[in-house]
A tleap script that builds the chain and sets N, CA, C and O, in Angstrom:
source leaprc.protein.ff14SB
mol = sequence {
  NMET ASP LYS THR LEU LYS GLN LEU GLY GLU
  GLU TYR LEU ARG GLU VAL ASP LEU VAL ASN
  GLU LYS ILE GLU LYS CYS ARG LYS ARG LEU
  ILE LYS ALA THR ARG GLU HIE ASN CYS ASP
  GLU ILE PHE ILE VAL ARG LYS LEU LEU LYS
  LEU PHE TYR ASN GLN LYS ASN GLU MET MET
  ASP ASN ALA LYS THR LEU ILE THR TYR TYR
  CSER
}
set mol.1.N position { 0.843 -1.177 0.000 }
set mol.1.CA position { 0.000 0.000 0.000 }
set mol.1.C position { 0.889 1.241 0.000 }
set mol.1.O position { 1.604 1.502 0.967 }
set mol.2.N position { 0.839 1.981 -1.063 }
set mol.2.CA position { 1.621 3.209 -1.176 }
set mol.2.C position { 0.800 4.382 -0.671 }
set mol.2.O position { -0.381 4.520 -0.986 }
set mol.3.N position { 1.454 5.225 0.122 }
set mol.3.CA position { 0.795 6.417 0.645 }
set mol.3.C position { 1.535 7.642 0.154 }
set mol.3.O position { 2.752 7.626 -0.030 }
set mol.4.N position { 0.783 8.690 -0.052 }
set mol.4.CA position { 1.417 9.946 -0.424 }
set mol.4.C position { 2.002 10.583 0.830 }
set mol.4.O position { 1.677 10.193 1.951 }
set mol.5.N position { 2.864 11.559 0.624 }
set mol.5.CA position { 3.441 12.262 1.768 }
set mol.5.C position { 2.357 12.954 2.583 }
set mol.5.O position { 2.425 12.994 3.811 }
set mol.6.N position { 1.370 13.492 1.904 }
set mol.6.CA position { 0.269 14.156 2.612 }
set mol.6.C position { -0.486 13.159 3.484 }
set mol.6.O position { -0.842 13.478 4.618 }
set mol.7.N position { -0.733 11.967 2.974 }
set mol.7.CA position { -1.429 10.942 3.754 }
set mol.7.C position { -0.608 10.540 4.976 }
set mol.7.O position { -1.153 10.350 6.064 }
set mol.8.N position { 0.696 10.412 4.790 }
set mol.8.CA position { 1.556 10.082 5.926 }
set mol.8.C position { 1.525 11.193 6.974 }
set mol.8.O position { 1.484 10.921 8.174 }
set mol.9.N position { 1.544 12.431 6.519 }
set mol.9.CA position { 1.467 13.561 7.440 }
set mol.9.C position { 0.168 13.564 8.220 }
set mol.9.O position { 0.157 13.840 9.420 }
set mol.10.N position { -0.925 13.259 7.542 }
set mol.10.CA position { -2.223 13.197 8.214 }
set mol.10.C position { -2.264 12.050 9.217 }
set mol.10.O position { -2.904 12.157 10.263 }
set mol.11.N position { -1.586 10.963 8.899 }
set mol.11.CA position { -1.495 9.841 9.828 }
set mol.11.C position { -0.730 10.250 11.090 }
set mol.11.O position { -1.113 9.888 12.202 }
set mol.12.N position { 0.345 11.001 10.907 }
set mol.12.CA position { 1.087 11.532 12.047 }
set mol.12.C position { 0.168 12.375 12.927 }
set mol.12.O position { 0.208 12.264 14.153 }
set mol.13.N position { -0.650 13.208 12.312 }
set mol.13.CA position { -1.550 14.069 13.084 }
set mol.13.C position { -2.556 13.251 13.889 }
set mol.13.O position { -2.893 13.616 15.015 }
set mol.14.N position { -3.034 12.152 13.321 }
set mol.14.CA position { -3.953 11.286 14.069 }
set mol.14.C position { -3.244 10.648 15.259 }
set mol.14.O position { -3.843 10.474 16.321 }
set mol.15.N position { -1.986 10.304 15.087 }
set mol.15.CA position { -1.223 9.695 16.175 }
set mol.15.C position { -0.956 10.692 17.304 }
set mol.15.O position { -0.765 10.293 18.453 }
set mol.16.N position { -0.944 11.971 16.984 }
set mol.16.CA position { -0.748 13.001 18.010 }
set mol.16.C position { -1.863 12.918 19.047 }
set mol.16.O position { -1.631 13.193 20.225 }
set mol.17.N position { -3.065 12.546 18.627 }
set mol.17.CA position { -4.174 12.410 19.569 }
set mol.17.C position { -3.872 11.356 20.628 }
set mol.17.O position { -4.238 11.525 21.791 }
set mol.18.N position { -3.215 10.281 20.240 }
set mol.18.CA position { -2.842 9.246 21.210 }
set mol.18.C position { -1.824 9.777 22.214 }
set mol.18.O position { -1.897 9.474 23.405 }
set mol.19.N position { -0.890 10.559 21.729 }
set mol.19.CA position { 0.107 11.152 22.620 }
set mol.19.C position { -0.576 12.141 23.563 }
set mol.19.O position { -0.220 12.223 24.739 }
set mol.20.N position { -1.549 12.887 23.057 }
set mol.20.CA position { -2.295 13.818 23.909 }
set mol.20.C position { -3.014 13.083 25.034 }
set mol.20.O position { -3.084 13.587 26.155 }
set mol.21.N position { -3.544 11.906 24.748 }
set mol.21.CA position { -4.192 11.099 25.781 }
set mol.21.C position { -3.184 10.686 26.848 }
set mol.21.O position { -3.492 10.727 28.039 }
set mol.22.N position { -1.992 10.291 26.434 }
set mol.22.CA position { -0.949 9.917 27.391 }
set mol.22.C position { -0.550 11.110 28.247 }
set mol.22.O position { -0.320 10.973 29.449 }
set mol.23.N position { -0.470 12.279 27.625 }
set mol.23.CA position { -0.121 13.496 28.358 }
set mol.23.C position { -1.190 13.788 29.409 }
set mol.23.O position { -0.866 14.120 30.550 }
set mol.24.N position { -2.441 13.666 29.034 }
set mol.24.CA position { -3.536 13.941 29.971 }
set mol.24.C position { -3.494 12.984 31.160 }
set mol.24.O position { -3.700 13.401 32.300 }
set mol.25.N position { -3.228 11.705 30.901 }
set mol.25.CA position { -3.122 10.732 31.990 }
set mol.25.C position { -1.967 11.078 32.923 }
set mol.25.O position { -2.092 10.979 34.143 }
set mol.26.N position { -0.852 11.482 32.344 }
set mol.26.CA position { 0.308 11.848 33.161 }
set mol.26.C position { 0.035 13.100 33.983 }
set mol.26.O position { 0.478 13.206 35.127 }
set mol.27.N position { -0.678 14.028 33.414 }
set mol.27.CA position { -0.994 15.254 34.156 }
set mol.27.C position { -1.858 14.933 35.371 }
set mol.27.O position { -1.679 15.520 36.438 }
set mol.28.N position { -2.794 14.000 35.205 }
set mol.28.CA position { -3.617 13.571 36.336 }
set mol.28.C position { -2.761 12.878 37.390 }
set mol.28.O position { -2.937 13.097 38.589 }
set mol.29.N position { -1.836 12.041 36.935 }
set mol.29.CA position { -0.913 11.384 37.872 }
set mol.29.C position { -0.069 12.401 38.620 }
set mol.29.O position { 0.188 12.246 39.814 }
set mol.30.N position { 0.362 13.442 37.916 }
set mol.30.CA position { 1.189 14.475 38.536 }
set mol.30.C position { 0.406 15.232 39.602 }
set mol.30.O position { 0.936 15.524 40.674 }
set mol.31.N position { -0.836 15.546 39.314 }
set mol.31.CA position { -1.673 16.230 40.311 }
set mol.31.C position { -1.819 15.366 41.557 }
set mol.31.O position { -1.682 15.852 42.679 }
set mol.32.N position { -2.098 14.087 41.353 }
set mol.32.CA position { -2.258 13.167 42.482 }
set mol.32.C position { -0.961 13.052 43.274 }
set mol.32.O position { -0.980 13.103 44.504 }
set mol.33.N position { 0.147 12.898 42.591 }
set mol.33.CA position { 1.441 12.768 43.268 }
set mol.33.C position { 1.794 14.037 44.031 }
set mol.33.O position { 2.371 13.974 45.117 }
set mol.34.N position { 1.450 15.182 43.469 }
set mol.34.CA position { 1.731 16.453 44.139 }
set mol.34.C position { 0.907 16.572 45.409 }
set mol.34.O position { 1.419 17.003 46.443 }
set mol.35.N position { -0.345 16.202 45.343 }
set mol.35.CA position { -1.208 16.246 46.536 }
set mol.35.C position { -0.697 15.323 47.632 }
set mol.35.O position { -0.806 15.634 48.818 }
set mol.36.N position { -0.140 14.187 47.230 }
set mol.36.CA position { 0.361 13.198 48.189 }
set mol.36.C position { 1.810 13.452 48.588 }
set mol.36.O position { 2.372 12.719 49.402 }
set mol.37.N position { 2.407 14.483 48.020 }
set mol.37.CA position { 3.820 14.820 48.279 }
set mol.37.C position { 4.740 13.631 48.000 }
set mol.37.O position { 5.685 13.375 48.745 }
set mol.38.N position { 4.449 12.917 46.921 }
set mol.38.CA position { 5.230 11.751 46.517 }
set mol.38.C position { 6.312 12.207 45.527 }
set mol.38.O position { 6.088 12.265 44.318 }
set mol.39.N position { 7.474 12.524 46.069 }
set mol.39.CA position { 8.556 13.100 45.255 }
set mol.39.C position { 9.039 12.156 44.158 }
set mol.39.O position { 9.330 12.593 43.045 }
set mol.40.N position { 9.123 10.875 44.465 }
set mol.40.CA position { 9.580 9.915 43.452 }
set mol.40.C position { 8.617 9.863 42.269 }
set mol.40.O position { 9.040 9.866 41.113 }
set mol.41.N position { 7.332 9.817 42.566 }
set mol.41.CA position { 6.324 9.778 41.502 }
set mol.41.C position { 6.327 11.083 40.706 }
set mol.41.O position { 6.193 11.065 39.483 }
set mol.42.N position { 6.477 12.194 41.384 }
set mol.42.CA position { 6.539 13.492 40.703 }
set mol.42.C position { 7.700 13.504 39.716 }
set mol.42.O position { 7.549 13.939 38.575 }
set mol.43.N position { 8.855 13.026 40.158 }
set mol.43.CA position { 10.037 12.987 39.292 }
set mol.43.C position { 9.786 12.124 38.055 }
set mol.43.O position { 10.091 12.529 36.933 }
set mol.44.N position { 9.234 10.945 38.268 }
set mol.44.CA position { 8.972 10.017 37.164 }
set mol.44.C position { 7.977 10.611 36.170 }
set mol.44.O position { 8.190 10.560 34.959 }
set mol.45.N position { 6.895 11.169 36.691 }
set mol.45.CA position { 5.845 11.693 35.820 }
set mol.45.C position { 6.336 12.913 35.052 }
set mol.45.O position { 5.984 13.090 33.886 }
set mol.46.N position { 7.135 13.747 35.683 }
set mol.46.CA position { 7.681 14.908 34.968 }
set mol.46.C position { 8.568 14.474 33.807 }
set mol.46.O position { 8.538 15.078 32.735 }
set mol.47.N position { 9.356 13.426 34.026 }
set mol.47.CA position { 10.192 12.913 32.934 }
set mol.47.C position { 9.320 12.363 31.802 }
set mol.47.O position { 9.607 12.583 30.625 }
set mol.48.N position { 8.265 11.655 32.168 }
set mol.48.CA position { 7.352 11.128 31.149 }
set mol.48.C position { 6.686 12.258 30.374 }
set mol.48.O position { 6.571 12.200 29.150 }
set mol.49.N position { 6.248 13.284 31.095 }
set mol.49.CA position { 5.616 14.421 30.428 }
set mol.49.C position { 6.577 15.089 29.451 }
set mol.49.O position { 6.200 15.438 28.333 }
set mol.50.N position { 7.811 15.259 29.885 }
set mol.50.CA position { 8.806 15.863 28.993 }
set mol.50.C position { 8.980 15.004 27.743 }
set mol.50.O position { 9.034 15.526 26.629 }
set mol.51.N position { 9.066 13.709 27.925 }
set mol.51.CA position { 9.204 12.781 26.802 }
set mol.51.C position { 8.012 12.881 25.852 }
set mol.51.O position { 8.187 12.980 24.637 }
set mol.52.N position { 6.794 12.855 26.411 }
set mol.52.CA position { 5.596 12.901 25.572 }
set mol.52.C position { 5.458 14.238 24.852 }
set mol.52.O position { 5.065 14.271 23.686 }
set mol.53.N position { 5.778 15.344 25.533 }
set mol.53.CA position { 5.701 16.646 24.866 }
set mol.53.C position { 6.729 16.744 23.737 }
set mol.53.O position { 6.433 17.290 22.674 }
set mol.54.N position { 7.929 16.219 23.964 }
set mol.54.CA position { 8.936 16.207 22.893 }
set mol.54.C position { 8.468 15.357 21.716 }
set mol.54.O position { 8.616 15.739 20.555 }
set mol.55.N position { 7.903 14.203 22.039 }
set mol.55.CA position { 7.392 13.312 20.998 }
set mol.55.C position { 6.282 14.009 20.207 }
set mol.55.O position { 6.250 13.943 18.978 }
set mol.56.N position { 5.381 14.671 20.918 }
set mol.56.CA position { 4.280 15.378 20.258 }
set mol.56.C position { 4.814 16.468 19.327 }
set mol.56.O position { 4.363 16.593 18.188 }
set mol.57.N position { 5.768 17.250 19.813 }
set mol.57.CA position { 6.329 18.328 18.996 }
set mol.57.C position { 7.014 17.792 17.743 }
set mol.57.O position { 6.864 18.359 16.661 }
set mol.58.N position { 7.760 16.707 17.888 }
set mol.58.CA position { 8.421 16.105 16.732 }
set mol.58.C position { 7.399 15.579 15.723 }
set mol.58.O position { 7.561 15.744 14.514 }
set mol.59.N position { 6.355 14.951 16.235 }
set mol.59.CA position { 5.323 14.421 15.344 }
set mol.59.C position { 4.615 15.548 14.603 }
set mol.59.O position { 4.320 15.421 13.415 }
set mol.60.N position { 4.341 16.641 15.293 }
set mol.60.CA position { 3.685 17.789 14.653 }
set mol.60.C position { 4.594 18.391 13.580 }
set mol.60.O position { 4.135 18.728 12.488 }
set mol.61.N position { 5.877 18.524 13.895 }
set mol.61.CA position { 6.826 19.058 12.914 }
set mol.61.C position { 6.925 18.154 11.691 }
set mol.61.O position { 6.913 18.626 10.554 }
set mol.62.N position { 7.024 16.851 11.935 }
set mol.62.CA position { 7.104 15.900 10.824 }
set mol.62.C position { 5.839 15.929 9.977 }
set mol.62.O position { 5.908 15.895 8.749 }
set mol.63.N position { 4.693 15.993 10.628 }
set mol.63.CA position { 3.427 16.042 9.894 }
set mol.63.C position { 3.362 17.289 9.025 }
set mol.63.O position { 2.971 17.218 7.859 }
set mol.64.N position { 3.740 18.419 9.582 }
set mol.64.CA position { 3.710 19.673 8.821 }
set mol.64.C position { 4.644 19.586 7.614 }
set mol.64.O position { 4.291 20.012 6.514 }
set mol.65.N position { 5.828 19.036 7.828 }
set mol.65.CA position { 6.792 18.897 6.737 }
set mol.65.C position { 6.242 17.991 5.641 }
set mol.65.O position { 6.339 18.315 4.457 }
set mol.66.N position { 5.669 16.863 6.031 }
set mol.66.CA position { 5.143 15.923 5.042 }
set mol.66.C position { 3.957 16.497 4.275 }
set mol.66.O position { 3.863 16.343 3.057 }
set mol.67.N position { 3.058 17.158 4.990 }
set mol.67.CA position { 1.849 17.685 4.348 }
set mol.67.C position { 2.184 18.807 3.376 }
set mol.67.O position { 1.570 18.914 2.315 }
set mol.68.N position { 3.147 19.635 3.728 }
set mol.68.CA position { 3.453 20.809 2.897 }
set mol.68.C position { 4.668 20.598 1.999 }
set mol.68.O position { 5.181 21.563 1.432 }
set mol.69.N position { 5.135 19.377 1.856 }
set mol.69.CA position { 6.374 19.114 1.125 }
set mol.69.C position { 6.328 19.628 -0.309 }
set mol.69.O position { 7.293 20.231 -0.780 }
set mol.70.N position { 5.236 19.400 -0.997 }
set mol.70.CA position { 5.149 19.807 -2.407 }
set mol.70.C position { 4.451 21.151 -2.603 }
set mol.70.O position { 4.205 21.561 -3.737 }
set mol.71.N position { 4.135 21.826 -1.525 }
set mol.71.CA position { 3.440 23.124 -1.642 }
set mol.71.C position { 4.391 24.233 -1.994 }
set mol.71.O position { 3.975 25.383 -2.131 }
savepdb mol mol.pdb
quit
C-alpha cells in the first residue's frame, strides 16, 4: 500500500491524539502525586511528560513537513 506524503502527514496528526491522551493521563498522575507529596512519583511523571511533549512536537513538525512538502 503506497501512501502519499500528505497521507503520511495526516497519519502523524492522528497519532498526536494518542500522545495527547498519554499526556492527559500523566498530568492527572502528577496532580495526584503532588497532593500526596510523593517526590519519586513526581520525578517520574515529569520525565514522562517531557518525553511525551517532545514526541508530540516532533510528530507535529514531521506532519507539517510531510503535508506541505510539495506546496
